[in-house]
N, CA and C atoms as an extended XYZ file, in Angstrom:
576
Properties=species:S:1:pos:R:3:atomname:S:1:resname:S:1:resid:I:1 pbc="F F F"
N      -103.399       -5.414        9.909 N   MET     1
C      -103.549       -4.282       11.203 CA  MET     1
C      -101.783       -4.018       11.336 C   MET     1
N      -101.755       -2.745       12.104 N   ALA     2
C       -99.897       -2.217       12.029 CA  ALA     2
C      -100.129       -1.267       13.041 C   ALA     2
N       -98.675       -0.977       13.461 N   CYS     3
C       -98.377       -0.094       14.835 CA  CYS     3
C       -98.431        1.147       13.715 C   CYS     3
N       -99.499        1.888       14.590 N   ALA     4
C       -99.500        3.368       13.767 CA  ALA     4
C       -98.444        4.151       13.675 C   ALA     4
N       -97.576        3.923       14.875 N   HIS     5
C       -96.466        5.042       14.499 CA  HIS     5
C       -95.260        4.065       13.695 C   HIS     5
N       -95.080        2.786       14.079 N   CYS     6
C       -93.632        2.092       12.861 CA  CYS     6
C       -93.890        1.409       11.599 C   CYS     6
N       -95.504        0.709       11.732 N   ALA     7
C       -95.920        0.237       10.117 CA  ALA     7
C       -95.546       -1.166       10.553 C   ALA     7
N       -95.143       -1.779       11.881 N   VAL     8
C       -94.811       -3.240       11.904 CA  VAL     8
C       -96.465       -3.733       12.383 C   VAL     8
N       -96.374       -5.142       11.563 N   PRO     9
C       -97.635       -5.771       11.436 CA  PRO     9
C       -97.879       -5.813       12.804 C   PRO     9
N       -99.328       -5.952       13.275 N   LEU    10
C       -99.877       -6.231       14.321 CA  LEU    10
C      -100.912       -6.976       14.760 C   LEU    10
N      -101.494       -7.624       15.542 N   ALA    11
C      -102.358       -8.398       15.798 CA  ALA    11
C      -103.404       -7.327       15.441 C   ALA    11
N      -103.340       -6.474       16.488 N   SER    12
C      -104.669       -5.535       16.195 CA  SER    12
C      -103.923       -3.903       16.246 C   SER    12
N      -104.885       -2.947       16.323 N   GLY    13
C      -104.071       -1.845       15.688 CA  GLY    13
C      -103.609       -1.055       17.373 C   GLY    13
N      -102.771       -0.203       17.190 N   GLY    14
C      -102.093        0.693       18.676 CA  GLY    14
C      -100.757        0.730       18.335 C   GLY    14
N      -100.254        1.320       19.007 N   ILE    15
C       -98.643        1.297       19.243 CA  ILE    15
C       -97.570        0.088       19.495 C   ILE    15
N       -96.688       -0.545       18.968 N   CYS    16
C       -95.877       -1.564       18.932 CA  CYS    16
C       -95.137       -1.393       20.249 C   CYS    16
N       -94.994       -2.382       20.814 N   GLY    17
C       -93.559       -2.001       22.024 CA  GLY    17
C       -92.839       -1.637       22.017 C   GLY    17
N       -91.989       -1.682       20.781 N   GLU    18
C       -90.915       -1.096       20.556 CA  GLU    18
C       -90.790        0.687       20.424 C   GLU    18
N       -92.077        0.673       19.809 N   CYS    19
C       -92.023        2.190       20.198 CA  CYS    19
C       -92.692        2.666       21.198 C   CYS    19
N       -92.983        2.395       21.887 N   GLN    20
C       -93.609        2.488       23.569 CA  GLN    20
C       -92.087        2.534       23.744 C   GLN    20
N       -91.745        1.867       23.988 N   ARG    21
C       -90.196        2.265       24.485 CA  ARG    21
C       -89.317        2.955       24.086 C   ARG    21
N       -89.258        2.641       23.042 N   ARG    22
C       -88.397        4.539       22.452 CA  ARG    22
C       -89.011        5.141       20.827 C   ARG    22
N       -89.353        5.863       21.171 N   GLU    23
C       -90.377        6.368       19.919 CA  GLU    23
C       -89.292        6.790       18.773 C   GLU    23
N       -89.533        6.805       17.922 N   PRO    24
C       -88.899        6.803       16.452 CA  PRO    24
C       -88.469        8.413       16.543 C   PRO    24
N       -87.979        9.170       16.076 N   ALA    25
C       -88.014       10.509       15.153 CA  ALA    25
C       -88.871       10.843       14.272 C   ALA    25
N       -89.350        9.513       13.679 N   PHE    26
C       -90.809        9.628       12.774 CA  PHE    26
C       -91.749        9.788       13.271 C   PHE    26
N       -93.000       10.471       12.552 N   ASP    27
C       -94.231       10.925       13.436 CA  ASP    27
C       -94.932        9.559       13.147 C   ASP    27
N       -95.121        8.825       11.603 N   ASP    28
C       -95.478        8.038       11.856 CA  ASP    28
C       -95.090        7.218        9.819 C   ASP    28
N       -95.586        6.030        9.993 N   ALA    29
C       -95.337        5.111        8.951 CA  ALA    29
C       -96.308        4.172        8.337 C   ALA    29
N       -96.170        4.280        7.130 N   VAL    30
C       -96.993        3.224        6.546 CA  VAL    30
C       -96.168        2.535        5.337 C   VAL    30
N       -96.815        0.992        5.140 N   ALA    31
C       -95.841        0.223        4.257 CA  ALA    31
C       -97.079       -0.555        3.502 C   ALA    31
N       -96.612       -0.956        2.332 N   ALA    32
C       -97.938       -1.167        1.449 CA  ALA    32
C       -98.379       -2.486        1.530 C   ALA    32
N       -97.335       -3.418        1.361 N   PHE    33
C       -96.763       -4.714        2.074 CA  PHE    33
C       -96.006       -5.469        3.528 C   PHE    33
N       -96.047       -6.413        3.632 N   VAL    34
C       -95.381       -6.774        4.529 CA  VAL    34
C       -94.497       -7.978        3.516 C   VAL    34
N       -93.064       -7.764        3.915 N   TYR    35
C       -92.284       -7.899        3.315 CA  TYR    35
C       -92.367       -9.638        3.479 C   TYR    35
N       -92.633      -10.580        2.631 N   ARG    36
C       -92.484      -11.925        2.893 CA  ARG    36
C       -92.346      -12.408        1.366 C   ARG    36
N       -92.683      -13.640        0.862 N   HIS    37
C       -92.557      -14.184       -0.575 CA  HIS    37
C       -94.471      -13.791       -0.704 C   HIS    37
N       -94.790      -13.427       -1.929 N   PRO    38
C       -93.639      -13.467       -3.318 CA  PRO    38
C       -92.668      -11.780       -3.485 C   PRO    38
N       -93.635      -11.011       -2.531 N   LEU    39
C       -92.954       -9.546       -2.586 CA  LEU    39
C       -91.515       -9.631       -2.643 C   LEU    39
N       -90.906      -10.318       -1.710 N   ASP    40
C       -89.530      -10.142       -1.253 CA  ASP    40
C       -88.750      -10.494       -2.906 C   ASP    40
N       -89.467      -11.193       -3.318 N   ARG    41
C       -88.843      -11.207       -4.960 CA  ARG    41
C       -88.629      -10.743       -5.769 C   ARG    41
N       -90.054       -9.699       -5.928 N   LEU    42
C       -90.047       -8.618       -6.866 CA  LEU    42
C       -88.909       -7.228       -6.579 C   LEU    42
N       -88.887       -7.463       -4.859 N   ILE    43
C       -88.612       -6.235       -4.779 CA  ILE    43
C       -86.634       -6.634       -4.761 C   ILE    43
N       -86.499       -7.646       -5.259 N   HIS    44
C       -85.066       -7.992       -4.972 CA  HIS    44
C       -84.713       -8.128       -7.126 C   HIS    44
N       -85.740       -8.416       -7.463 N   ARG    45
C       -85.535       -8.211       -8.958 CA  ARG    45
C       -85.459       -6.449       -9.360 C   ARG    45
N       -86.206       -6.502       -8.769 N   PHE    46
C       -86.037       -4.439       -9.167 CA  PHE    46
C       -84.724       -3.828       -8.734 C   PHE    46
N       -84.434       -4.380       -7.349 N   LYS    47
C       -83.098       -3.549       -7.088 CA  LYS    47
C       -81.845       -4.296       -7.845 C   LYS    47
N       -81.780       -5.474       -7.846 N   TYR    48
C       -80.486       -6.422       -8.167 CA  TYR    48
C       -80.387       -6.324       -9.557 C   TYR    48
N       -81.555       -6.585      -10.444 N   ALA    49
C       -81.194       -6.812      -12.015 CA  ALA    49
C       -81.874       -5.801      -12.333 C   ALA    49
N       -82.329       -4.660      -11.501 N   GLY    50
C       -82.553       -3.208      -12.729 CA  GLY    50
C       -84.011       -3.867      -13.572 C   GLY    50
N       -84.955       -4.398      -12.821 N   ASP    51
C       -86.210       -4.261      -13.790 CA  ASP    51
C       -87.012       -3.283      -13.001 C   ASP    51
N       -86.684       -1.653      -13.897 N   LEU    52
C       -87.761       -0.664      -13.637 CA  LEU    52
C       -89.647       -0.945      -13.565 C   LEU    52
N       -89.688       -1.664      -14.613 N   ALA    53
C       -91.117       -1.656      -14.454 CA  ALA    53
C       -91.901       -1.949      -13.366 C   ALA    53
N       -91.000       -3.291      -12.783 N   VAL    54
C       -91.425       -3.660      -10.933 CA  VAL    54
C       -91.381       -2.204      -10.454 C   VAL    54
N       -90.697       -2.066      -10.707 N   GLY    55
C       -89.966       -0.826       -9.250 CA  GLY    55
C       -91.545        0.383       -9.617 C   GLY    55
N       -91.883        0.229      -10.533 N   ARG    56
C       -93.033        1.135      -10.942 CA  ARG    56
C       -94.496        0.639      -10.624 C   ARG    56
N       -94.060       -0.146      -10.668 N   TRP    57
C       -95.532       -0.947      -10.341 CA  TRP    57
C       -95.151       -0.966       -8.700 C   TRP    57
N       -94.585       -1.158       -8.057 N   LEU    58
C       -94.540       -1.285       -6.619 CA  LEU    58
C       -94.820        0.161       -6.213 C   LEU    58
N       -94.696        1.348       -6.863 N   ALA    59
C       -94.180        2.563       -6.289 CA  ALA    59
C       -95.938        2.531       -6.468 C   ALA    59
N       -96.840        2.033       -7.684 N   LEU    60
C       -98.246        2.728       -7.709 CA  LEU    60
C       -99.088        1.951       -6.769 C   LEU    60
N       -98.492        0.514       -5.805 N   ARG    61
C       -99.099       -0.139       -5.116 CA  ARG    61
C       -98.903        1.025       -3.656 C   ARG    61
N       -98.221        1.308       -3.881 N   LEU    62
C       -97.974        2.239       -2.357 CA  LEU    62
C       -98.399        3.623       -2.317 C   LEU    62
N       -98.565        4.330       -3.655 N   ALA    63
C       -99.271        5.303       -4.138 CA  ALA    63
C      -101.387        4.850       -3.937 C   ALA    63
N      -101.379        3.823       -4.119 N   GLU    64
C      -102.731        3.476       -3.691 CA  GLU    64
C      -102.873        3.247       -2.180 C   GLU    64
N      -102.093        3.138       -1.856 N   ARG    65
C      -102.065        2.284        0.224 CA  ARG    65
C      -102.138        3.892        0.523 C   ARG    65
N      -101.552        4.730        0.263 N   VAL    66
C      -101.385        5.983        0.693 CA  VAL    66
C      -102.434        7.620        0.240 C   VAL    66
N      -103.354        6.650       -0.642 N   ALA    67
C      -103.913        7.796       -1.117 CA  ALA    67
C      -104.996        8.052       -0.430 C   ALA    67
N      -105.575        9.213       -0.103 N   GLY    68
C      -106.693       10.025        1.146 CA  GLY    68
C      -105.649       10.353        2.656 C   GLY    68
N      -104.606        9.936        2.083 N   ARG    69
C      -103.641       10.591        4.126 CA  ARG    69
C      -103.240       12.024        3.465 C   ARG    69
N      -103.133       12.538        4.391 N   ASP    70
C      -102.491       14.251        4.481 CA  ASP    70
C      -101.405       14.118        3.367 C   ASP    70
N      -101.704       14.716        2.188 N   PRO    71
C      -100.617       14.404        1.432 CA  PRO    71
C       -99.200       15.960        1.965 C   PRO    71
N       -97.663       15.035        1.750 N   PRO    72
C       -96.652       15.760        2.775 CA  PRO    72
C       -96.422       17.022        1.439 C   PRO    72
N       -95.322       17.800        1.996 N   ASP    73
C       -94.995       18.838        0.939 CA  ASP    73
C       -93.954       18.343        0.329 C   ASP    73
N       -93.048       17.389        0.710 N   LEU    74
C       -92.269       16.985       -0.037 CA  LEU    74
C       -91.462       15.182        0.247 C   LEU    74
N       -91.618       14.358       -1.314 N   LEU    75
C       -91.123       13.349       -0.735 CA  LEU    75
C       -89.472       13.533       -0.798 C   LEU    75
N       -88.876       12.409        0.178 N   VAL    76
C       -86.988       12.210       -0.121 CA  VAL    76
C       -86.652       10.913        0.272 C   VAL    76
N       -85.755       10.505       -0.591 N   ALA    77
C       -85.259        9.035       -0.250 CA  ALA    77
C       -83.776        8.823       -0.035 C   ALA    77
N       -83.657        7.936        1.067 N   PRO    78
C       -82.318        7.697        1.403 CA  PRO    78
C       -80.915        7.856        0.515 C   PRO    78
N       -80.386        8.457        0.604 N   PRO    79
C       -79.614        8.065       -0.391 CA  PRO    79
C       -78.511        6.852       -0.396 C   PRO    79
N       -77.995        6.339       -1.916 N   LEU    80
C       -76.944        5.285       -1.391 CA  LEU    80
C       -75.298        5.955       -1.724 C   LEU    80
N       -74.218        5.022       -1.408 N   THR    81
C       -73.134        5.440       -1.513 CA  THR    81
C       -72.791        5.737       -3.102 C   THR    81
N       -71.937        6.435       -3.359 N   ASP    82
C       -71.815        6.429       -4.447 CA  ASP    82
C       -70.758        5.296       -5.853 C   ASP    82
N       -70.446        4.396       -4.597 N   SER    83
C       -69.841        2.779       -5.144 CA  SER    83
C       -71.137        1.692       -5.544 C   SER    83
N       -71.994        2.636       -4.906 N   ARG    84
C       -73.402        1.042       -4.462 CA  ARG    84
C       -74.277        2.105       -5.855 C   ARG    84
N       -74.244        2.950       -5.917 N   LEU    85
C       -74.976        3.942       -7.060 CA  LEU    85
C       -74.667        3.229       -8.395 C   LEU    85
N       -73.528        3.410       -8.496 N   ARG    86
C       -72.740        2.971      -10.003 CA  ARG    86
C       -72.576        1.714      -10.051 C   ARG    86
N       -72.725        1.224       -9.209 N   THR    87
C       -72.801       -0.588       -8.978 CA  THR    87
C       -74.029       -0.804       -9.813 C   THR    87
N       -74.994       -0.643       -8.849 N   ARG    88
C       -76.378       -0.623       -9.290 CA  ARG    88
C       -77.199       -0.127      -10.456 C   ARG    88
N       -76.380        1.492      -10.920 N   GLY    89
C       -76.868        2.276      -11.756 CA  GLY    89
C       -78.504        3.055      -11.666 C   GLY    89
N       -78.970        2.929      -10.099 N   PHE    90
C       -79.643        3.536       -9.669 CA  PHE    90
C       -80.181        3.378       -8.616 C   PHE    90
N       -80.870        4.432       -7.862 N   ASN    91
C       -81.184        4.303       -6.121 CA  ASN    91
C       -82.725        3.973       -6.447 C   ASN    91
N       -83.502        2.858       -5.868 N   GLN    92
C       -84.096        2.035       -6.158 CA  GLN    92
C       -85.177        3.069       -5.265 C   GLN    92
N       -85.296        4.071       -4.569 N   ALA    93
C       -85.838        4.480       -3.126 CA  ALA    93
C       -86.365        6.066       -3.953 C   ALA    93
N       -85.419        6.194       -4.607 N   VAL    94
C       -85.473        7.708       -5.321 CA  VAL    94
C       -86.511        7.134       -6.588 C   VAL    94
N       -86.219        5.849       -7.487 N   VAL    95
C       -87.070        5.690       -8.595 CA  VAL    95
C       -88.749        5.429       -7.921 C   VAL    95
N       -89.150        5.050       -6.976 N   ILE    96
C       -90.088        5.119       -5.908 CA  ILE    96
C       -90.570        6.229       -5.618 C   ILE    96
N       -89.610        7.106       -5.259 N   ALA    97
C       -90.584        8.322       -4.937 CA  ALA    97
C       -90.631        9.144       -5.879 C   ALA    97
N       -89.924        8.947       -7.149 N   ARG    98
C       -90.515        9.843       -8.443 CA  ARG    98
C       -91.531        9.075       -8.859 C   ARG    98
N       -91.837        8.352       -9.030 N   HIS    99
C       -93.078        7.392       -9.426 CA  HIS    99
C       -94.121        7.886       -8.334 C   HIS    99
N       -94.077        7.600       -6.880 N   LEU   100
C       -94.920        8.232       -6.305 CA  LEU   100
C       -95.584        9.805       -6.318 C   LEU   100
N       -94.611       11.106       -6.058 N   GLY   101
C       -93.983       12.243       -6.238 CA  GLY   101
C       -95.615       12.266       -7.979 C   GLY   101
N       -95.499       11.847       -9.234 N   LYS   102
C       -96.029       12.129      -10.167 CA  LYS   102
C       -97.536       11.577       -9.756 C   LYS   102
N       -97.836       10.319       -9.258 N   ARG   103
C       -98.807        9.871       -8.823 CA  ARG   103
C       -99.663       11.021       -8.337 C   ARG   103
N       -98.977       11.034       -7.212 N   LEU   104
C       -99.474       11.863       -5.723 CA  LEU   104
C       -99.417       13.778       -6.369 C   LEU   104
N       -99.142       14.097       -6.966 N   ARG   105
C       -98.853       15.408       -7.448 CA  ARG   105
C       -98.164       15.754       -6.489 C   ARG   105
N       -97.327       15.737       -5.626 N   VAL   106
C       -96.354       15.927       -4.592 CA  VAL   106
C       -94.540       16.079       -5.111 C   VAL   106
N       -93.999       16.962       -4.675 N   ARG   107
C       -92.866       17.264       -5.452 CA  ARG   107
C       -91.723       16.542       -4.831 C   ARG   107
N       -90.838       16.178       -5.245 N   HIS   108
C       -89.581       15.499       -4.776 CA  HIS   108
C       -88.234       15.710       -4.791 C   HIS   108
N       -87.590       15.309       -3.891 N   SER   109
C       -86.117       15.721       -3.748 CA  SER   109
C       -85.266       14.306       -4.204 C   SER   109
N       -84.587       14.422       -5.427 N   HIS   110
C       -83.340       13.289       -5.491 CA  HIS   110
C       -82.164       13.538       -4.707 C   HIS   110
N       -81.759       14.628       -4.172 N   ALA   111
C       -80.877       15.295       -3.424 CA  ALA   111
C       -80.995       15.643       -2.554 C   ALA   111
N       -81.925       15.217       -1.639 N   ALA   112
C       -82.335       15.739       -0.292 CA  ALA   112
C       -80.918       15.674        0.634 C   ALA   112
N       -80.334       13.956        0.631 N   PHE   113
C       -79.319       13.979        1.283 CA  PHE   113
C       -77.869       13.650        0.975 C   PHE   113
N       -77.103       13.843        1.698 N   ALA   114
C       -75.754       12.741        0.918 CA  ALA   114
C       -75.288       12.351        2.065 C   ALA   114
N       -74.437       10.873        1.460 N   LYS   115
C       -73.970       10.276        2.301 CA  LYS   115
C       -72.410       10.513        2.481 C   LYS   115
N       -72.049       10.632        3.668 N   ILE   116
C       -70.663       11.598        3.805 CA  ILE   116
C       -69.650       10.623        4.201 C   ILE   116
N       -70.400        8.943        4.452 N   ARG   117
C       -69.298        8.612        5.067 CA  ARG   117
C       -69.931        7.075        4.904 C   ARG   117
N       -68.869        6.032        4.199 N   ASP   118
C       -69.358        4.646        3.706 CA  ASP   118
C       -69.818        3.949        5.402 C   ASP   118
N       -70.601        2.878        5.093 N   THR   119
C       -71.699        2.392        6.000 CA  THR   119
C       -71.139        0.629        5.456 C   THR   119
N       -71.146       -0.101        6.911 N   SER   120
C       -71.414       -1.507        6.490 CA  SER   120
C       -72.837       -1.375        6.123 C   SER   120
N       -72.558       -2.807        5.013 N   PRO   121
C       -74.405       -3.490        4.553 CA  PRO   121
C       -75.021       -3.584        5.854 C   PRO   121
N       -76.174       -2.786        5.607 N   GLN   122
C       -77.052       -3.400        6.936 CA  GLN   122
C       -77.987       -4.900        7.220 C   GLN   122
N       -77.941       -5.226        5.901 N   PRO   123
C       -79.173       -6.642        6.098 CA  PRO   123
C       -78.723       -7.701        6.920 C   PRO   123
N       -77.060       -7.139        7.429 N   GLU   124
C       -77.445       -8.608        8.580 CA  GLU   124
C       -77.096       -8.139        9.815 C   GLU   124
N       -77.428       -6.159       10.132 N   LEU   125
C       -77.245       -6.173       11.572 CA  LEU   125
C       -78.353       -5.809       11.864 C   LEU   125
N       -78.457       -5.756       13.457 N   GLY   126
C       -79.663       -5.641       14.217 CA  GLY   126
C       -80.241       -4.271       14.278 C   GLY   126
N       -80.597       -3.589       14.902 N   ARG   127
C       -81.219       -2.249       15.179 CA  ARG   127
C       -80.395       -1.282       15.928 C   ARG   127
N       -79.574       -1.912       16.989 N   ARG   128
C       -79.088       -1.429       17.427 CA  ARG   128
C       -77.161       -0.905       16.826 C   ARG   128
N       -77.268       -2.504       16.089 N   GLN   129
C       -76.568       -1.847       15.212 CA  GLN   129
C       -76.247       -1.403       13.856 C   GLN   129
N       -77.112       -0.994       13.155 N   ARG   130
C       -77.721       -0.133       12.098 CA  ARG   130
C       -77.678        1.376       12.376 C   ARG   130
N       -78.303        1.540       13.856 N   LEU   131
C       -77.500        3.156       14.217 CA  LEU   131
C       -76.691        3.412       14.391 C   LEU   131
N       -75.806        2.468       15.195 N   ALA   132
C       -74.388        2.806       15.084 CA  ALA   132
C       -73.702        3.213       13.777 C   ALA   132
N       -73.869        1.956       13.145 N   ASN   133
C       -73.581        1.991       11.779 CA  ASN   133
C       -73.917        3.442       10.896 C   ASN   133
N       -75.009        3.873       11.449 N   LEU   134
C       -75.507        4.944       10.727 CA  LEU   134
C       -74.758        6.134       11.116 C   LEU   134
N       -74.601        6.411       12.409 N   ARG   135
C       -74.260        7.387       13.230 CA  ARG   135
C       -73.472        8.746       11.874 C   ARG   135
N       -73.679        9.779       12.233 N   ASP   136
C       -72.940       10.605       11.580 CA  ASP   136
C       -72.372       10.076        9.668 C   ASP   136
N       -73.567        9.514        9.159 N   ALA   137
C       -73.023        9.425        8.028 CA  ALA   137
C       -73.676        9.855        6.780 C   ALA   137
N       -74.912       10.916        7.402 N   PHE   138
C       -75.462       11.690        6.185 CA  PHE   138
C       -75.564       13.204        6.641 C   PHE   138
N       -75.917       13.744        5.893 N   ARG   139
C       -75.762       15.458        5.743 CA  ARG   139
C       -76.660       15.510        4.984 C   ARG   139
N       -77.659       16.343        5.727 N   CYS   140
C       -78.928       17.171        4.965 CA  CYS   140
C       -78.936       18.387        4.379 C   CYS   140
N       -79.888       18.212        3.027 N   GLU   141
C       -78.536       19.551        1.806 CA  GLU   141
C       -80.311       20.352        1.659 C   GLU   141
N       -81.013       20.258        2.342 N   LEU   142
C       -82.479       20.591        2.571 CA  LEU   142
C       -82.229       22.220        3.505 C   LEU   142
N       -83.510       22.782        3.472 N   ARG   143
C       -83.161       24.123        4.258 CA  ARG   143
C       -84.905       23.540        4.310 C   ARG   143
N       -85.319       23.492        5.348 N   LEU   144
C       -86.839       23.331        5.369 CA  LEU   144
C       -87.161       24.413        6.702 C   LEU   144
N       -88.730       24.766        6.549 N   SER   145
C       -89.558       25.742        7.710 CA  SER   145
C       -90.821       25.440        7.875 C   SER   145
N       -90.464       23.910        8.353 N   GLY   146
C       -92.044       23.553        8.899 CA  GLY   146
C       -93.151       22.998        7.790 C   GLY   146
N       -92.257       22.088        6.695 N   GLU   147
C       -92.919       21.174        6.071 CA  GLU   147
C       -93.224       20.227        6.652 C   GLU   147
N       -93.607       19.394        5.981 N   HIS   148
C       -93.974       17.951        6.188 CA  HIS   148
C       -93.224       16.989        5.162 C   HIS   148
N       -92.619       16.044        5.916 N   VAL   149
C       -91.876       15.715        5.242 CA  VAL   149
C       -91.376       13.962        4.738 C   VAL   149
N       -92.086       13.266        3.743 N   THR   150
C       -92.098       12.091        3.735 CA  THR   150
C       -90.865       11.094        2.983 C   THR   150
N       -90.381       10.360        3.877 N   ILE   151
C       -89.238        9.503        3.728 CA  ILE   151
C       -89.931        7.865        2.850 C   ILE   151
N       -89.293        7.907        1.732 N   VAL   152
C       -89.575        6.816        0.573 CA  VAL   152
C       -89.441        6.066        0.678 C   VAL   152
N       -89.241        4.558        0.524 N   ASP   153
C       -88.448        3.894        0.695 CA  ASP   153
C       -88.824        2.439        0.353 C   ASP   153
N       -88.209        1.453        0.157 N   ASP   154
C       -88.647       -0.076       -0.580 CA  ASP   154
C       -89.011       -0.852        0.440 C   ASP   154
N       -87.659       -0.977        1.418 N   VAL   155
C       -88.005       -1.692        2.714 CA  VAL   155
C       -87.688       -1.300        3.990 C   VAL   155
N       -88.463       -1.087        4.870 N   MET   156
C       -88.149       -0.787        6.186 CA  MET   156
C       -87.974       -2.009        7.356 C   MET   156
N       -87.081       -2.382        7.866 N   THR   157
C       -86.835       -3.320        8.858 CA  THR   157
C       -86.764       -2.560       10.137 C   THR   157
N       -85.685       -2.431       10.410 N   THR   158
C       -85.552       -2.225       11.796 CA  THR   158
C       -86.296       -0.502       12.170 C   THR   158
N       -86.525        0.621       11.305 N   GLY   159
C       -86.417        1.931       11.157 CA  GLY   159
C       -85.206        1.965       11.109 C   GLY   159
N       -84.277        1.813       11.776 N   ALA   160
C       -82.705        3.125       11.948 CA  ALA   160
C       -81.955        3.862       11.216 C   ALA   160
N       -82.490        3.497        9.744 N   THR   161
C       -82.128        4.694        8.832 CA  THR   161
C       -83.502        5.713        8.545 C   THR   161
N       -84.503        5.233        8.596 N   ALA   162
C       -85.454        6.380        8.836 CA  ALA   162
C       -85.232        7.152       10.149 C   ALA   162
N       -85.453        6.427       11.216 N   HIS   163
C       -85.127        7.465       12.701 CA  HIS   163
C       -83.893        8.308       12.197 C   HIS   163
N       -83.002        7.816       11.525 N   THR   164
C       -81.777        8.591       11.335 CA  THR   164
C       -81.825       10.174       10.540 C   THR   164
N       -82.714        9.335        9.209 N   LEU   165
C       -82.741       10.394        8.452 CA  LEU   165
C       -84.229       11.563        9.235 C   LEU   165
N       -85.046       11.142        9.600 N   ALA   166
C       -85.723       11.920        9.933 CA  ALA   166
C       -85.222       13.028       11.386 C   ALA   166
N       -84.187       12.713       12.329 N   LYS   167
C       -83.870       13.327       13.165 CA  LYS   167
C       -83.029       14.561       12.491 C   LYS   167
N       -82.173       13.962       10.852 N   LEU   168
C       -81.891       15.122       10.160 CA  LEU   168
C       -82.848       16.530        9.742 C   LEU   168
N       -83.737       15.307        9.011 N   LEU   169
C       -84.784       16.200        8.572 CA  LEU   169
C       -85.712       16.973        9.541 C   LEU   169
N       -86.098       17.036       10.932 N   LYS   170
C       -86.375       17.611       11.935 CA  LYS   170
C       -85.353       18.482       12.378 C   LYS   170
N       -84.049       18.520       12.474 N   ALA   171
C       -83.251       19.707       12.821 CA  ALA   171
C       -82.965       20.628       11.707 C   ALA   171
N       -83.843       20.379       10.795 N   HIS   172
C       -83.310       21.543        9.440 CA  HIS   172
C       -84.669       21.929        8.958 C   HIS   172
N       -85.714       21.632       10.393 N   GLY   173
C       -86.814       22.780       10.119 CA  GLY   173
C       -87.867       21.878        9.720 C   GLY   173
N       -88.007       20.316        9.527 N   ALA   174
C       -89.127       19.975        8.851 CA  ALA   174
C       -90.163       19.903       10.562 C   ALA   174
N       -91.478       20.031       10.176 N   SER   175
C       -91.980       19.720       11.386 CA  SER   175
C       -93.013       18.709       11.798 C   SER   175
N       -92.926       17.723       10.749 N   ARG   176
C       -93.660       16.551       10.729 CA  ARG   176
C       -92.654       15.801        9.598 C   ARG   176
N       -92.162       14.391        9.873 N   VAL   177
C       -91.728       13.483        8.821 CA  VAL   177
C       -92.394       11.891        9.252 C   VAL   177
N       -92.869       11.710        8.078 N   SER   178
C       -93.586       10.549        7.930 CA  SER   178
C       -92.620        9.471        6.882 C   SER   178
N       -92.947        8.228        7.039 N   VAL   179
C       -92.242        7.115        6.255 CA  VAL   179
C       -93.062        6.425        5.685 C   VAL   179
N       -92.907        6.564        4.519 N   TRP   180
C       -94.023        5.270        3.367 CA  TRP   180
C       -92.943        4.203        3.069 C   TRP   180
N       -93.223        2.970        2.782 N   ALA   181
C       -92.519        2.206        2.184 CA  ALA   181
C       -93.143        1.258        1.460 C   ALA   181
N       -92.567        0.500        1.153 N   VAL   182
C       -93.100       -0.383       -0.245 CA  VAL   182
C       -93.337       -1.845        0.703 C   VAL   182
N       -92.315       -2.072        1.034 N   ALA   183
C       -92.646       -3.237        2.255 CA  ALA   183
C       -92.216       -3.235        3.574 C   ALA   183
N       -92.597       -3.549        4.670 N   ARG   184
C       -92.128       -3.664        5.710 CA  ARG   184
C       -91.604       -5.053        6.591 C   ARG   184
N       -90.705       -5.592        7.266 N   THR   185
C       -90.188       -6.660        7.766 CA  THR   185
C       -91.813       -6.982        9.260 C   THR   185
N       -92.044       -8.262        8.947 N   PRO   186
C       -92.753       -8.543       10.073 CA  PRO   186
C       -92.456       -8.333       11.405 C   PRO   186
N       -91.078       -8.446       11.230 N   ASP   187
C       -90.648       -9.147       12.698 CA  ASP   187
C       -89.151       -8.183       12.029 C   ASP   187
N       -88.849       -7.033       12.797 N   PRO   188
C       -87.524       -6.238       12.455 CA  PRO   188
C       -86.457       -6.837       13.001 C   PRO   188
N       -86.516       -7.607       14.199 N   SER   189
C       -85.250       -8.400       14.345 CA  SER   189
C       -84.338       -9.297       12.910 C   SER   189
N       -85.857       -9.839       12.202 N   ARG   190
C       -85.374      -10.218       11.103 CA  ARG   190
C       -84.345       -9.559       10.189 C   ARG   190
N       -83.721       -9.783        9.727 N   LYS   191
C       -82.687       -9.526        8.498 CA  LYS   191
C       -83.369       -9.333        6.855 C   LYS   191
N       -83.294       -8.695        6.285 N   ALA   192
C       -83.659       -8.285        5.147 CA  ALA   192
C       -83.124       -8.020        4.153 C   ALA   192
């Protein structure tokens, strides 16, 4: 079971306490897995060792998890800074979105956002620090008119990135924003 709003694992269904206190800008979220061993090793292998076959496998598992849901009009991915993109050679969320889009026959935009300000690495930051870190860091490159847009990512930790991007998408005309992640941390205060 998971929170119907942010996909954090719960003992029973419903809305988690955090979402009841501070509703995120996105409308719903789904994760294929809980971020723990051995999945954390697979994601690490994909992101940092460039194992694109693992990325495809992860995307297909996410496609299975979201099959039967109301399909969005568009899939988008969080951007990387230019330096991170050069270092890694690819954006892991774009790879997942591309495979997901093909499988589900949903168009995707690999350039929906631009990262206009470098930010500190997020893994060691809590939710409040992540939100402050991301303030004014992105620009939306889309003009939307009532579309349902889904943000695709590899790991959802605190939801700060998804919240920030969902606000931008809605400001640019999206009527609904969902988040589909390969994995969700079991405890958002845990650093991923």
